[in-house]
Every structure is written in C-alpha cells, then in structure tokens.
C-alpha positions in Angstrom: 50.4 103.6 75.2 47.6 101.6 76.8 46.1 103.0 80.1 47.3 100.2 82.5 45.1 99.3 85.5 46.3 96.8 88.0 44.4 93.9 89.4 42.8 96.0 92.2 41.5 98.6 89.7 43.9 101.4 90.6 46.1 103.2 88.1 49.8 103.1 88.8 51.5 106.2 90.2 53.0 108.9 88.0 56.5 108.7 86.8 59.1 109.0 89.6 56.7 107.7 92.2 57.5 104.8 94.5 56.0 101.5 93.8 55.6 99.0 96.6 55.2 95.2 96.3 54.0 92.5 98.5 55.8 89.5 100.0 54.5 87.0 97.4 55.6 89.0 94.3 58.8 90.0 96.0 59.8 86.3 96.8 58.8 85.3 93.2 60.8 88.0 91.7 63.8 87.0 93.9 63.3 83.4 92.7 62.8 82.1 96.2 60.0 80.3 98.0 58.2 82.5 100.7 59.9 80.4 103.5 63.4 80.9 101.9 62.7 84.5 101.2 61.9 85.2 104.9 65.1 83.2 105.9 67.1 85.5 103.7 65.6 88.6 105.4 66.5 87.1 108.8 70.1 86.3 107.7 70.5 89.9 106.4 70.6 88.9 102.7 67.5 90.9 101.8 66.1 94.3 103.0 63.5 94.1 105.7 59.9 95.1 104.8 58.2 98.3 105.4 55.2 98.0 107.6 52.2 99.6 105.9 49.5 98.2 108.1 49.0 96.1 111.2 49.2 92.8 109.2 50.7 94.1 105.9 54.3 94.5 104.8 55.7 95.6 101.5 59.0 96.3 99.8 60.1 99.2 97.5 60.1 97.8 94.1 63.3 99.7 93.0 65.1 98.2 96.0 64.1 94.8 95.1 65.2 95.3 91.5 68.6 96.6 92.6 69.2 93.6 95.0 68.1 91.1 92.3 70.5 92.8 89.8 73.5 93.0 92.1 76.3 90.6 91.2 77.0 87.7 93.6 80.3 88.0 95.3 
C-alpha cells in the first residue's frame, strides 16, 4: 500500500482515528452548493459543524458519510 500524504503534506491519522473535513468538501460530498448546504444545516437536515478555530469549522467524516448513506423517508 502506498504511503498517502494529503494536500497539506500531513499523513492521515492511524486506523480508528477521527477524520474531519471542511465545508467545501462536505458540501460537495453531500451533492449541494455551499449555500444550499448551509440552508440544510439551518433547517436541521444536516449536523452542525464543530468549531475548530476562530474562523474554521469542520465535520466528522464518518457522520457525513452516515448522513449521505441514510435512506430518504
């Protein structure tokens, strides 16, 4: 297996670790524009972000995947 290094030059965490992703990649993975994505959050259709800095938010990747895989009712 290749040693993966992300675009920032950091190695991914060990197995079982929590990955976090930013707004742009989370919106893209959900198939939504950033504006629609934030409307979904406000409407309670998507989990709110974690604040990881004064001007930075992120989402837990496993939660994003679970929401995107959930059936529509």
